[in-house]
C-alpha positions in Angstrom: -6.0 44.5 195.8 -4.3 47.9 196.3 -1.1 46.8 194.7 -2.6 47.0 191.2 -3.5 50.7 191.7 -0.3 52.2 193.1 3.4 51.3 192.5 6.4 53.1 193.9 8.7 54.6 191.2 11.6 52.4 192.3 9.5 49.3 191.5 9.0 50.4 187.8 11.2 49.8 184.8 10.9 50.3 181.0 9.0 47.1 180.4 5.9 48.3 182.2 4.6 51.0 179.9 1.2 49.3 179.6 0.7 49.6 183.4 2.4 52.9 184.2 2.7 54.8 180.9 5.7 56.1 179.1 6.7 58.9 181.4 6.6 56.8 184.6 8.4 53.9 182.9 11.2 56.3 181.9 11.4 57.8 185.4 11.5 54.3 187.0 14.4 53.4 184.6 16.1 56.7 185.4 16.0 56.0 189.1 18.0 52.8 188.5 20.9 54.6 186.7 24.0 55.1 188.9 24.6 58.8 189.6 21.1 59.9 188.4 18.8 61.3 191.1 15.0 61.3 190.5 12.5 62.8 193.1 10.8 60.1 195.1 7.3 59.3 194.3 4.7 56.7 193.1 2.5 56.0 190.1 -1.3 55.5 190.0 -1.5 52.7 187.4 -3.6 52.4 184.2 -5.8 49.8 186.1 -7.2 52.8 188.1 -7.9 54.7 184.9 -9.8 51.7 183.4 -11.9 51.5 186.6 -12.8 55.2 186.2 -13.6 54.8 182.5 -15.9 51.9 183.3 -17.8 54.0 185.8 -19.4 56.1 183.0 -20.9 53.9 180.2 -21.7 57.1 178.3 -18.0 57.5 177.5 -18.2 54.6 175.1 -20.6 56.4 172.8 -18.6 59.7 172.9 -15.3 57.8 172.1 -17.1 56.3 169.1 -18.1 59.7 168.0 -14.6 61.0 168.5 -13.0 58.3 166.4 -15.3 59.3 163.5 -14.5 63.0 163.6 -12.3 64.5 160.8 -8.9 65.4 162.4 -9.3 68.9 160.8 -12.7 69.5 162.4 -11.4 71.4 165.4 -14.8 72.5 166.6 -16.2 69.0 166.8 -13.0 67.7 168.5 -13.1 70.6 171.0 -16.7 70.0 171.9 -16.5 66.2 172.3 -13.2 66.2 174.1 -14.5 68.8 176.6 -17.6 66.6 177.3 -15.3 63.6 177.9 -13.0 65.5 180.2 -16.0 66.9 182.2 -17.5 63.4 182.6 -14.2 61.9 183.9 -13.5 64.8 186.3 -17.1 64.4 187.8 -16.6 60.6 188.6 -15.9 60.1 192.3 -12.6 58.2 192.8 -13.5 54.8 194.2 -12.7 54.3 197.9 -10.1 51.5 197.4 -8.2 53.6 194.8 -8.4 56.7 197.0 -7.1 54.7 200.0 -4.2 53.3 198.0 -3.2 56.8 196.8 -3.5 58.3 200.3 -1.3 55.5 201.8 1.4 56.1 199.2 1.1 59.8 199.8 1.7 59.3 203.5 5.1 57.7 202.7 6.1 60.9 201.0 4.7 63.0 203.9 1.0 63.6 203.8 1.3 67.4 203.6 4.4 67.2 201.3 4.3 69.4 198.2 3.9 67.2 195.2 4.0 67.4 191.4 1.1 65.5 189.8 1.9 64.4 186.3 0.2 62.5 183.5 1.8 59.4 182.1 0.0 58.0 179.0 0.7 54.6 177.5 1.3 56.3 174.1 3.8 58.8 175.4 7.6 59.2 175.5 7.9 56.5 172.9 10.8 56.0 170.5 8.6 57.0 167.5 6.2 59.6 169.1 7.1 61.6 172.1 3.7 63.2 172.7 5.6 66.0 174.4 3.3 68.4 176.2 0.1 66.5 175.2 -1.1 65.8 178.7 -1.1 67.8 181.9 1.3 68.4 184.8 0.3 70.2 188.1 3.0 71.6 190.4 3.1 72.2 194.2 0.0 70.3 195.0 -0.4 69.9 198.8 -2.6 67.5 200.7 -4.6 64.3 199.9 -7.7 66.1 198.8 -5.9 68.3 196.3 -3.7 65.3 195.1 -6.9 63.2 194.4 -8.5 66.1 192.5 -5.4 66.6 190.3 -5.2 62.8 189.7 -8.7 63.1 188.2 -7.6 66.1 186.1 -4.7 64.1 184.8 -6.9 61.2 183.8 -9.2 63.7 182.0 -6.2 65.4 180.3 -5.9 62.3 178.0 -8.7 64.0 176.1 -7.4 67.5 175.8 -8.0 68.9 172.3 -4.3 68.8 171.5 -3.9 65.2 172.7 -6.9 64.0 170.7 -5.7 65.7 167.5 -2.1 64.4 168.0 -3.4 60.8 168.3 -5.6 61.2 165.2 -2.7 62.6 163.2 -0.4 59.7 164.3 -3.0 57.0 163.6 -3.4 56.0 167.2 -6.8 54.7 168.4 -8.1 56.6 171.5 -9.3 53.3 173.1 -5.8 51.8 173.0 -4.3 54.6 175.1 -4.6 54.7 178.9 -3.5 57.1 181.5 -1.4 56.5 184.6 -0.5 59.4 187.0 2.8 60.1 188.7 2.9 61.8 192.1 6.4 63.0 193.1 7.9 65.0 195.9 8.2 68.6 194.6 11.7 70.0 193.9 12.1 73.8 194.6 15.0 74.6 192.3 17.3 77.5 191.9 17.4 76.8 188.2 15.7 74.4 185.8 15.4 73.7 182.1 15.8 71.2 179.3 18.8 69.3 178.1 18.9 67.9 174.6 21.7 65.3 174.3 21.8 66.0 170.5 21.5 69.5 168.9 17.8 69.7 168.1 18.4 72.1 165.2 21.3 70.5 163.3 20.9 66.9 164.6 24.6 66.8 165.6 24.8 63.9 168.2 28.1 65.2 169.6 26.8 68.7 170.6 24.4 68.8 173.6 22.2 71.9 174.1 21.2 73.1 177.6 18.3 75.5 178.0 18.3 77.1 181.5 16.3 79.6 183.5 15.7 80.6 187.1 13.1 78.9 189.3 10.6 76.3 188.0 10.8 75.1 184.4 7.3 76.3 183.6 8.7 79.7 182.7 10.7 78.1 179.9 7.9 75.8 178.7 5.3 78.6 178.6 7.6 80.9 176.7 7.6 83.4 179.6 11.4 83.9 179.3 14.1 83.3 176.7 16.4 80.7 178.3 20.1 80.7 178.6 21.5 78.4 175.9 24.7 76.4 176.4 26.3 74.3 173.6 28.5 71.6 175.0 30.9 69.4 173.1 33.6 67.0 174.3 33.4 68.3 177.9 33.5 72.0 177.3 31.1 74.8 176.5 31.7 75.8 172.9 29.0 78.5 172.6 26.5 80.2 174.9 23.8 82.9 174.9 22.7 84.6 178.1 19.7 86.9 177.5 18.1 89.0 180.2 15.6 86.9 182.2 13.0 89.3 183.7 10.5 86.7 185.1 10.5 83.3 186.8 7.9 80.9 188.2 8.1 80.0 191.8 6.1 77.8 194.2 3.8 79.3 196.8 4.0 78.2 200.4 0.4 77.0 200.6 0.4 75.3 197.1 0.4 76.3 193.5 2.8 78.6 191.6 3.1 82.2 190.7 5.0 84.4 188.3 7.6 86.7 189.9 10.0 89.4 188.8 13.7 88.7 188.9 15.9 91.4 190.6 17.6 93.6 188.1 21.1 92.7 189.2 20.3 88.9 188.5 18.6 89.3 185.2 21.7 89.0 183.0 23.5 86.5 185.2 23.6 82.9 183.8 21.3 80.4 185.5 24.2 77.9 185.4 28.0 78.1 185.5 29.9 76.6 182.6 31.1 73.8 185.0 27.4 73.1 185.9 26.4 72.9 182.3 29.2 70.5 181.5 28.3 68.4 184.6 24.6 68.3 183.5 25.6 67.1 180.0 27.7 64.4 181.5 24.6 63.1 183.4 22.7 63.4 180.1 25.3 61.2 178.3 24.8 58.5 181.0 21.0 58.7 180.5 21.5 58.6 176.7 23.7 55.6 176.9 21.2 53.7 179.1 18.3 54.3 176.7 20.4 53.9 173.5 19.2 57.1 171.7 19.4 60.9 172.1 17.2 62.2 174.9 15.1 65.3 175.8 15.7 65.7 179.5 13.9 68.0 182.0 16.2 68.8 185.0 16.2 70.9 188.2 19.1 72.3 190.2 18.5 72.5 193.9 21.0 73.0 196.8 22.2 69.4 196.7 22.7 69.1 193.0 20.8 68.1 189.8 17.6 66.1 189.8 16.0 64.6 186.7 12.3 64.9 186.4 11.8 63.5 182.9 13.6 62.0 180.0 12.0 61.1 176.7 13.5 60.2 173.3 14.1 62.9 170.8 11.9 61.7 167.9 12.6 64.5 165.4 16.2 63.7 164.6 17.1 62.0 161.4 18.8 58.7 162.1 22.4 58.1 161.2 23.6 55.3 158.9 25.3 52.5 160.8 29.1 52.3 160.3 31.5 49.6 161.4 34.2 52.1 162.5 34.5 55.3 164.6 35.7 57.4 161.6 34.0 60.5 160.3 31.6 59.9 157.4 29.8 62.1 154.9 26.6 60.8 153.3 24.7 62.1 150.3 21.0 61.5 149.9 20.1 59.1 147.0 16.5 60.2 147.2 17.3 63.8 146.1 19.0 62.4 143.0 16.3 59.9 142.3 13.4 62.4 142.9 12.0 60.2 145.7 12.5 61.6 149.1 9.7 59.6 150.7 10.5 56.8 153.2 10.9 53.4 151.6 9.9 50.0 153.1 12.6 47.5 153.9 12.0 45.3 150.8 12.2 48.4 148.6 15.4 49.6 150.3 17.2 46.2 150.1 16.2 45.5 146.4 17.5 49.0 145.4 20.7 48.3 147.4 21.1 44.9 145.6 20.6 46.4 142.2 22.6 49.7 142.7 26.0 50.4 141.1 27.5 51.7 144.3 27.2 50.6 148.0 24.3 52.4 149.7 23.5 52.8 153.4 20.1 53.1 155.0 18.8 55.5 157.6 15.3 56.7 158.4 13.8 54.7 155.5 16.1 56.4 153.0 19.2 55.6 151.1 22.6 57.4 151.3 26.0 57.0 149.6 29.1 57.5 151.6 31.3 60.0 149.7 33.9 60.5 152.4 36.8 59.0 150.5 36.0 60.9 147.3 35.9 64.1 149.2 39.2 63.3 150.9 41.5 63.5 147.8 41.7 66.8 145.9 41.2 65.4 142.3 38.2 63.2 143.1 36.8 65.9 145.4 36.8 68.4 142.5 35.2 66.0 140.2 32.5 65.0 142.7 31.7 68.6 143.6 31.5 69.6 139.9 29.2 66.8 139.0 26.9 67.2 142.0 26.9 71.0 141.5 25.6 70.7 138.0 22.8 68.6 139.2 21.9 70.2 142.6 23.8 73.3 143.8 22.2 72.9 147.3 23.9 69.5 147.7 27.2 70.9 146.5 26.9 73.8 149.0 26.1 71.4 151.8 29.2 69.3 151.0 31.3 72.5 150.9 29.9 73.4 154.3 31.1 70.1 155.7 34.5 70.5 154.0 34.8 73.8 155.7 34.8 72.1 159.1 38.5 71.8 160.1 39.6 68.2 160.1 36.2 66.5 159.7 37.0 65.1 156.2 40.5 63.5 156.2 43.0 64.5 153.6 44.2 61.7 151.3 46.7 61.9 148.4 45.5 61.8 144.8 46.2 58.7 142.8 49.8 58.0 141.8 50.9 60.7 139.4 50.9 59.6 135.8 48.7 56.6 136.6 45.5 56.7 134.5 42.2 56.6 136.5 40.6 53.3 137.1 39.0 52.1 133.9 40.7 54.6 131.7 39.1 57.5 129.9 35.8 56.6 128.2 36.2 56.1 124.5 34.5 58.7 122.3 31.1 57.8 121.0 29.9 58.7 117.5 26.8 60.9 117.0 24.8 58.1 115.5 21.1 57.4 116.2 21.8 53.7 115.6 23.7 53.7 118.9 20.6 54.6 120.8 18.4 52.2 118.8 20.8 49.3 119.7 20.9 50.2 123.4 17.1 50.2 123.6 16.8 46.9 121.7 19.4 45.3 124.1 17.5 46.5 127.1 14.2 45.2 125.7 15.8 41.9 125.0 17.1 41.6 128.5 13.7 42.3 130.1 12.1 39.8 127.7 14.6 37.2 128.7 14.0 37.9 132.4 10.2 37.6 131.9 10.7 34.3 130.1 13.2 32.7 132.5 11.5 33.7 135.8 8.2 32.0 135.1 9.4 28.6 136.2 11.2 29.7 139.3 9.5 29.3 142.8 10.6 28.9 146.4 14.2 29.4 147.4 15.3 28.8 143.7 13.5 32.0 142.8 15.7 34.0 145.2 18.8 32.4 143.8 17.7 33.2 140.3 16.9 36.8 141.4 20.4 37.3 142.8 21.7 36.3 139.4 19.2 38.6 137.7 20.3 41.5 139.9 23.8 41.0 138.5 22.5 41.1 135.0 20.5 44.2 136.0 23.7 45.9 137.1 25.5 44.8 133.9 22.8 46.4 131.7 22.8 49.5 133.9 26.6 49.8 133.8 27.0 49.1 130.0 29.8 51.5 129.0 28.1 52.4 125.8 25.0 53.3 127.7 27.0 55.5 130.1 28.7 57.2 127.2 25.4 57.9 125.5 24.0 59.5 128.7 27.1 61.6 129.2 27.2 62.6 125.6 23.8 64.2 125.9 24.5 65.9 129.2 27.9 67.2 128.1 26.5 68.5 124.8 23.8 70.3 126.8 26.4 71.9 129.1 28.6 72.8 126.1 25.7 74.5 124.3 24.6 76.5 127.4 28.1 77.6 128.2 29.3 78.5 124.7 26.1 80.2 123.5 26.0 82.3 126.6 29.6 83.2 126.1 29.2 83.9 122.3 25.6 85.2 122.1 24.8 86.3 125.7 21.7 84.1 125.8 21.0 81.8 128.8 19.9 78.1 128.7 19.6 78.0 124.9 19.8 74.2 125.0 16.4 74.1 126.6 14.8 75.1 123.3 17.2 73.2 121.1 16.2 69.9 122.9 12.4 70.3 122.4 10.8 67.1 121.1 14.1 65.3 121.0 13.6 61.7 119.8 13.6 58.5 121.9 12.5 60.1 125.2 10.4 57.4 126.7 9.2 59.6 129.6 7.9 62.4 127.4 6.4 59.9 125.0 4.5 58.5 128.0 2.8 61.8 128.7 1.9 62.3 125.1 0.6 58.8 124.8 -2.0 59.5 127.5 -3.3 62.3 125.2 -3.9 59.6 122.6 -5.9 57.6 125.3 -8.0 60.7 125.8 -8.7 60.8 122.1 -10.1 57.3 122.3 -12.4 58.3 125.2 -13.5 61.8 124.2 -16.0 60.8 121.4 -18.1 58.7 123.8 -20.1 60.7 126.4 -21.2 57.4 128.1 -17.6 56.4 128.6 -16.7 59.9 129.9 -19.6 59.8 132.4 -18.6 56.3 133.5 -15.0 57.3 134.1 -16.1 60.3 136.1 -18.0 57.9 138.3 -14.9 55.7 138.7 -12.9 58.8 139.7 -15.5 59.8 142.3 -15.7 56.3 143.8 -12.0 56.1 143.9 -11.7 59.3 145.8 -14.3 58.0 148.3 -12.4 54.7 148.7 -9.1 56.6 149.3 -10.8 58.8 151.9 -11.9 55.7 153.7 -8.4 54.2 153.4 -6.9 57.4 154.7 -5.2 59.0 151.7 -4.3 59.2 148.0 -3.6 56.2 145.8 0.1 56.7 145.7 1.0 56.0 149.3 3.9 57.1 151.4 5.8 60.3 152.2 6.3 62.8 154.8 3.1 64.5 153.8 1.1 61.3 153.1 -0.2 58.5 155.2 2.0 55.6 154.4 -0.6 52.9 155.3 -3.1 54.4 152.8 -2.6 51.7 150.1 -2.7 48.8 152.6 -6.5 48.9 152.0 -6.0 47.1 148.7 -4.3 44.2 150.3 -5.8 41.4 148.3 -5.4 42.7 144.8 -3.4 40.4 142.5 -0.8 41.8 140.2 -1.5 39.2 137.4 -2.8 40.8 134.3 -6.2 39.2 134.4 -6.9 40.1 138.1 -5.1 43.4 138.8 -8.0 45.7 138.1 -9.6 45.0 141.5 -12.3 47.6 140.9 -13.2 45.8 137.6 -13.7 49.1 135.9 -12.0 48.1 132.6 -14.3 45.1 132.3 -17.4 47.2 133.0 -16.1 49.8 130.5 -16.2 47.3 127.6 -20.0 47.0 128.0 -20.6 50.6 127.0 -20.9 52.3 123.6 -17.3 53.1 122.7 -16.1 51.2 125.7 -14.1 48.5 123.9 -12.1 51.2 122.1 -11.5 53.1 125.3 -10.5 49.9 127.2 -8.2 48.8 124.4 -6.5 52.2 124.5 -6.0 52.1 128.3 -4.8 48.5 128.1 -2.3 49.3 125.4 -1.0 52.2 127.5 -0.7 49.9 130.6 1.2 47.3 128.5 3.8 49.9 127.7 3.9 52.0 130.9 1.9 50.1 133.5 5.1 49.3 135.5 5.4 52.9 136.5 4.1 54.8 139.5 5.0 57.6 141.9 8.0 56.6 144.0 8.8 53.8 141.6 12.3 53.2 142.9 10.5 51.5 145.9 9.5 48.1 144.6 6.7 48.0 147.2 4.8 50.9 145.7 1.6 50.0 143.7 2.1 50.2 140.0 -0.3 51.6 137.4 -0.9 48.1 136.2 -1.9 47.1 139.7 -4.0 50.2 140.2 -5.1 51.6 136.9 -7.8 53.8 138.4 -5.1 56.3 139.3 -4.7 57.2 135.7 -8.4 58.0 135.3 -8.2 61.7 136.7 -5.4 62.5 134.3 -7.3 60.9 131.3 -10.3 63.0 132.2 -8.2 66.2 132.5 -6.9 65.5 129.0 -10.4 64.9 127.6 -11.4 68.3 129.1 -8.4 70.4 128.3 -7.3 69.2 124.9 -8.6 68.8 121.3 -8.2 65.6 119.3 -4.7 65.0 117.9 -3.0 67.0 120.6 -0.1 64.6 121.1 1.1 64.6 117.5 0.5 68.4 117.2 2.5 69.2 120.4 5.4 67.0 119.4 5.6 68.6 116.0 5.3 72.2 117.5 8.2 71.4 119.8 10.3 70.0 116.9 9.6 73.1 114.8 10.6 75.4 117.6 13.8 73.6 118.1 14.6 73.7 114.4 13.8 77.4 114.2 16.0 78.1 117.2 18.9 76.1 115.6 18.6 78.2 112.4 18.5 81.4 114.5 21.5 80.5 116.6 23.7 79.3 113.6 22.8 82.5 111.6 23.8 84.8 114.5 27.0 82.8 115.1 28.1 83.1 111.5 27.9 86.9 111.8 30.5 86.8 114.6 34.3 86.9 114.2 35.4 83.3 113.4 31.7 82.7 113.0 31.9 79.7 110.6 34.0 77.7 113.1 31.6 78.5 116.0 28.6 77.7 113.9 30.1 74.4 112.7 31.0 73.4 116.3 27.6 74.4 117.5 25.8 72.4 114.7 27.8 69.3 115.7 26.8 69.8 119.3 23.1 70.4 118.4 23.1 67.1 116.4 24.8 65.4 119.3 22.4 66.6 122.0 19.3 65.7 119.9 20.7 62.3 119.3 21.5 61.4 122.9 19.5 63.6 125.3 16.3 61.6 124.9 18.1 58.4 125.9 18.8 59.9 129.3 15.4 58.7 130.4 15.5 55.1 129.0 17.8 53.4 131.6 15.3 54.3 134.4 12.5 52.8 132.3 14.5 49.6 131.9 15.1 49.4 135.6 11.5 49.9 136.5 10.4 47.4 133.8 12.7 44.8 135.5 11.4 45.8 138.9 7.8 45.0 138.0 8.9 41.5 136.8 10.7 41.0 140.2 7.7 42.2 142.1 5.2 39.9 140.4 7.4 36.9 141.2 8.0 38.0 144.8 4.3 38.6 145.4 3.5 35.1 144.2 5.8 33.8 146.9 4.1 36.0 149.4 0.8 34.6 148.4 2.1 31.1 149.0 3.2 32.1 152.5 -0.3 33.5 153.2 -1.9 30.3 152.1 0.5 28.3 154.3 -0.5 30.4 157.3 3.1 31.8 157.6 2.0 35.4 156.8 -1.1 37.2 157.9 -1.2 39.5 154.8 0.7 39.4 151.5 2.1 43.0 151.9 3.7 42.0 155.2 6.7 40.9 153.1 7.3 44.6 152.2 8.6 45.0 155.8 11.2 42.3 155.3 14.5 42.8 153.6 15.1 40.6 150.5 17.4 38.4 152.5 14.8 38.0 155.3 12.1 37.2 152.7 14.4 34.6 151.2 14.9 33.0 154.6 11.1 33.1 155.3 10.5 31.2 152.1 13.2 28.7 152.9 12.1 28.1 156.5 8.4 28.8 156.3 8.7 31.0 159.3 8.3 34.8 159.8 8.9 36.8 162.9 5.5 38.6 163.4 7.0 40.9 166.1 9.7 42.1 163.7 7.1 43.0 161.0 5.1 44.9 163.7 8.2 46.8 164.7 9.1 47.6 161.1 5.6 48.9 160.4 5.9 51.2 163.4 9.4 52.3 162.4 8.1 53.1 158.8 5.3 55.2 160.2 7.8 57.2 162.2 10.2 57.6 159.3 7.4 59.1 157.2 7.3 62.2 159.5 11.0 62.9 158.9 12.4 65.1 156.2 15.7 63.6 154.8 18.6 66.0 154.4 20.7 66.4 151.3 23.8 65.7 153.2 24.2 63.8 156.5 27.3 63.3 158.6 28.2 60.5 161.0 27.8 63.1 163.8 24.1 63.2 162.8 24.3 66.7 161.5 21.8 67.3 158.7 23.1 69.8 156.1 20.8 71.1 153.3 22.9 73.9 151.8 21.8 77.3 150.5 21.8 79.3 147.4 24.5 82.0 147.5 23.0 84.4 145.0 22.4 88.1 145.0 20.5 88.3 141.7 17.0 87.4 143.1 14.4 90.1 143.8 13.4 90.6 147.5 10.6 88.3 148.5 11.1 85.9 145.6 11.8 82.2 146.2 15.2 81.0 145.0 15.7 77.8 143.1 17.6 76.2 140.3 16.8 77.3 136.7 16.3 74.1 134.7 13.9 75.0 131.8 14.0 78.5 130.2 11.2 80.9 129.9 8.9 83.0 132.1 5.3 82.1 132.8 2.6 83.6 135.1 -0.4 81.6 136.2 -2.4 80.0 139.0 -0.4 77.8 141.3 -1.8 74.3 141.9 -0.1 72.8 145.0 -0.3 69.1 144.4 1.2 66.6 146.9 -0.5 63.5 145.4 -0.7 63.1 141.7 -4.1 61.3 142.1 -5.5 64.6 143.6 -4.4 66.8 140.7 -7.2 68.9 139.2 -5.5 71.0 136.6 -6.6 73.4 133.9 -4.7 74.9 131.0 -2.4 77.6 132.2 -1.9 76.2 135.7 1.5 76.0 137.2 2.2 72.7 139.1 3.9 73.2 142.5 4.9 70.0 144.2 7.6 68.4 146.4 9.2 66.3 143.7 8.3 64.7 140.4 9.5 61.4 138.9 8.7 60.0 135.5 5.2 59.0 136.6 4.2 62.6 136.9 5.0 63.3 133.2 1.4 62.8 132.0 0.5 65.9 134.0 3.2 68.0 132.3 1.2 68.1 129.0 -1.5 70.1 130.6 0.4 72.7 132.7 2.2 76.0 131.9 5.1 75.8 134.3 6.7 73.7 137.1 8.0 74.4 140.6 9.4 71.6 142.8 11.2 71.4 146.2 13.7 68.8 145.0 15.5 68.4 141.7 18.5 69.2 139.6 19.4 70.0 136.0 19.3 66.4 134.8 16.6 64.9 137.1 13.5 63.7 135.3 11.3 66.6 136.0 13.8 69.0 134.6 14.4 66.9 131.5 10.7 66.6 130.7 10.0 70.2 131.4 12.6 71.1 128.8 11.2 68.5 126.5 7.7 70.1 126.7 9.0 73.7 126.8 7.7 74.4 130.3 9.5 77.1 132.3 10.6 75.3 135.4 12.4 76.1 138.7 13.4 73.2 141.0 15.1 72.9 144.4 12.8 75.6 145.9 13.0 75.0 149.6 9.5 74.6 151.2 7.7 75.6 148.0 4.6 73.6 148.9 4.3 75.5 152.2 5.3 79.0 151.1 3.1 78.9 147.9 -0.6 78.5 148.6 -2.9 76.6 146.2 -4.6 79.1 143.9 -2.2 82.0 144.3 -0.9 83.7 141.2 2.8 83.2 140.7 5.4 84.0 138.1 8.1 81.3 137.3 11.4 82.6 136.0 12.7 79.4 134.4 15.7 81.2 132.9 17.0 82.9 136.1 15.8 80.4 138.7 13.3 82.1 141.0 9.6 82.3 141.7 7.6 85.5 142.5 4.3 85.3 144.5 2.0 87.8 142.9 -1.2 87.5 145.0 
C-alpha cells in the first residue's frame, strides 16, 4: 500500500490539503498553472505521519498536557514540545514508508540534492498562513539524510512557535497533521519573496519584490537587507538597492553555508527591472488562479524563474465588493460608531437594513462609499469639514487619497442657483419641549413595536421586521430630531470658536455643558451609583456579589475570554459558551444570581434596584451596534464588577451630588464668561449672543445621545423575536445551535425559516471567516485598490515623546493608567485614568469612577467624548496604539485641552 504514503507533486491539487498539507497542495496547484515552473518532487502524506504518531502511545498523554497549558506559559510549552519532538525523531521510520520514500527519491536521482520541507494541514490557509511555523531543510543529499530530515519535519509540527501559534488561533493540536515535501534542489543566482499586494499599505495594484543573491535563507533569517522593487502596471515605480554583504549558498556535499559577496557585486541589484516586472507577471497569474493576493517564494536560476512556495497573504484588510471597475473611497463606519470590532453577518445585515445610507461590508466591518461626495468641490468641502470636526485622522486620510492624481474623479457641483436636495433645514427654537416631545415619540414607537411584534412568527415575522426597519429609519431620520442634534453640536462649535477668539480660552463649552439635562447615557452611569446605594448597606449582599464576580471570572476563563466577546484583541467565540440562555425576562439570568440574591438580608432591595436598572438600560452592551452581542439583560452578571467598584469607591448619594456639582460648575462658568465678555468692547452684544448659545447648547446637547438609545432599544426587541425563531429551528432539527443564525444574513435567516433548511457548511465557513476578521485592524479609510489609510496628526505643538490625539474634554489630570480592553475586567480606583481602544455608551458606568480618559478611536462628538465632557473628565481620543504604548499601572498625564498624553513613569 505504498500509494498512500507518497504522491508525486504533479498528482496533487488544492482539494487534498488533508492528505498532503497546505504547502504541498499549493505546490501541486502551482505546477498545473501554464507558464509556472515548480521544482520536481513528491510528498510524504499525512498517513505516514499518523503511522509515526501511533508508534508512540506516550504522545497521547503529552498532547493532553499540551492542550491544557496556558498559551502564555512559555516554559511549560517549551518543555512539553521538546519532549514530543524528541520522541517523534527517535521513532524508526517503518520499512514500508521508508521504501516508498526511497523509490520516489530514485525517480529524482538517488543522490540528487533535495529540499525537505514541512507541509502541515493547518498551513497556507486563506485565514491563517502559519508562515515559518514548521521547518525546511536545504541541500539534503542521499536516502539516509532525506529520511532523517523527514523525521525532523514531522517533529517540527511541535516546535514552540508552532504550538503557541495554534493555541493563539484556537486550533486543536490533534486536528493538525504533517506531510513532508521532497523537491529537487534549485541553486539560484538570486531568490526572494514576491507579494502580489503591497504588504504595508494593502494596495492590490502594487506588487513588492524582495530579492537577494543566492538562497532565500539569507533574506528569511535577516542576514541581509533585500533589494526592494515596487511594480505597478508593468513597470518598476520605486526601488531600493542596499549593499548586500552576505549570501547563503549550497555546499557540494550537502548543507548550506554563509559566504561573503565580492565588493564589486554588493551594490548591484539582484534582479534587473525587466526581471522584476516578469516575476510580477508570473505572480499575477498565480494570484488569479488562487483568487486572492499571494506571498510567493521564488528562485532565479540559469533557465528562468522557479516558484518554490505560494501562500495567501492573510494580513490584508479585504476590499468591499463593487459592481464596476471604477475607483472607490470608503470610510469606516466603526470609527464613527465607536465599534471597530468585527461583526457577525446577522449584525452587519441588520445594521445595513436600518442605516440611513448604503453601507458596504469588508472584513466583518461596515464602510460608506464617499467617492461621489469627494468628487464635487462643494460636497467635498462639506464632507471634509464635518468629518474633520469629528475625527481629524479620517479627514487627513481622505486628503491623502485626494492628493493622488486622478484617483478621485472630478464632478461638477450641483446646478448653480439650485437649492440643495431637501432645502436648508428650518431653524429650531431653543425650547426644552422640543426634546421632551422627541423622546416621547421615540418611546411610543418602541412601545408600539413591542406590542405589534408579539403575534408575529415564521416568515410573517420577517415581513413585519422589514416594515419595522422602515419605521426605524423614519424615526432616525425625523427632521426635527436631526435639527435638535445639529443645534447642540453647532452651539458647541460656536461657543468654542467665539470664546477662544474673544477670551483666548480653549474648549470652554466642555465646562458649560456639564450636567446638561436629558443625557440618557450619562444618566445611565449615575443610575448605577444609585444601584450601589441599594447594595452598600448589606454586607451579606456585597459578599454574595463578590462571589458572583469571582465565579463569573472563572467561567469566562474556561470559555476563553471576557463576557463582552469579539474584537481584534478578544476571542470572538468567548460568549458562545452561554449558548442556551434565553433572552426572555424570566429566564435570561442563566446564573440565577438575582433569584438567589432575593433570599439574603437586604437582597430583595438590591435585586429590585438591579432589575429596575435592567428594565431601563438592559438592552445595552459593548459593541451594541452588532445585534448578536449579548445584552446586559441577557447577561446581567457583567454589571456586577462595576456595581462593586461603585460600592467601594463612592459614598451614598453620589449620583445626585455629582450631577449637582456639575450643574453648579457649569452655572459658575457661565457667569464668569458673561462677566468677562461684558468688559470687552461691544461686550453686551457678545454676552447676549453667548448667553443664547449657552441656553441652546444646554437645551440640545444631551439629546445627542438619545437616538442611539432608541436604536438599541429597538434592536433588543428585534433580537428577542429573531432568537425565538432560531429556537424553533433548533427544535425542528434545522439548526444545531441557536446562535448559528448569527452567521446568516437577515435575508438568509428569512429563507431558512421559510424553507426549514440551513446550509451547515456555509455556517462553518462564516465562523472561520469571522475568526480571521477578528485579527484584522480596520482602517479609517479604505480604497478600492485595497490601500488602508489611517491619517496622521499634522501638529508641531506636542512635546517630544508625548502621544498625540484629539482634545475632546478640557482639563489636565495626572494618575495611574488602567489599560482595559474588556469592560468586565475593569478594576478601577478613584483617580485612575482609563486607557482603552474605544468606548461606546455601555462604558459610561465606568466613567463615574475615573479621573480621565484616553482612547485609540473617537471624535469630538462620539459618545465617549460627550460623556467625558458631561462628567468633566479630561479626555484625549484618537491616540494611535494607546493600549500598546501605555502600560497598565504607568503614571500618565492627560492634557484634555491640548490633546496629548505624557507618560511619566
